[in-house]
N, C-alpha and C positions, 0 to 999 in steps of 0.2 A: 480590606480584610474583614469579613463578616464574623459574627459571633461563633459560628461553627468552626471556621478556620482558626480563630484565636484559641479556642478551647483545645482543638486537636493539636495545634502547634505546642501549646503549653504542656499537654500530656506527653507528647512524643519527645520533647526535649528532656523530660524527666528530672528537672532540677528542683521542682517544688511540689512533690507529691502531697505534702501536708497542707498545701494552700489551695487545693482544688475544691471549689464549691460543690456540694452534693448535687444541687439543682443543675449545675453545668454538666456534670458527669451524666446525669439522667438525660438531659437534653441531647448530649452527644450520642449516647447509645440509641435513643429514639430516632435521631436523624440518620444514623447508620443502618436503620432498618430492623433494629431489635424490637421484639414484642415484650411488653412489660406486664407483669402480674404483681399485685401487692397483697401480701399477707402479713398483717400486723405492721411492724417496722421494716420488714424485708421487702425489697424491690428486686424481683427476680426477672432477669432478661434472657431471652433465647432468640435464636435466629436460624432459619433453615440454612443448611450448609455449614453451620458452625457447631461443632460437637460440644464445646464448652458452654456451661450455664453460668451466668454471672449473677451473684447474689450480693446486693449492696444494702448496707445499713448506714444511715447518717451518723456522724459524730458531731452533734450540734448542727451547724450549718455547713460543715465541711465533710468531704468524703474521707474515708479512712485510707491512709497512705498505701497499705498493702493492697487494697481494692483498686486503687488508681494504677498500681503496677500490674495487676491482673488484667485490667482493661487495656493498658498499653501493650502487653504481650499478645493479647488476642488481636488487637488492631494490626500489629506488625506481622503476626503469623499469617493472618488472612488477607493482608495487603488492602486494608480498608482505607479509603481516603475521604469519604463524606461526599463524593460527587454522584 
């Protein structure tokens, strides 16, 4: 199981939203085909075919739990698998 699969599995299981590294969440979104824009501490992700815009800010080295939930909901809604 590669890095992408491990991160995706961890996020989809949903048991540890507060323990997801910010860099891992950014890596996952980039590998899923999202385009990243950075403005200050905001990392804004968008993708053709996905109406939602994802706006992430780090909390130290971790992603904010509510942002992990938002990403999970978008992945499930749009049936993204990282392949």
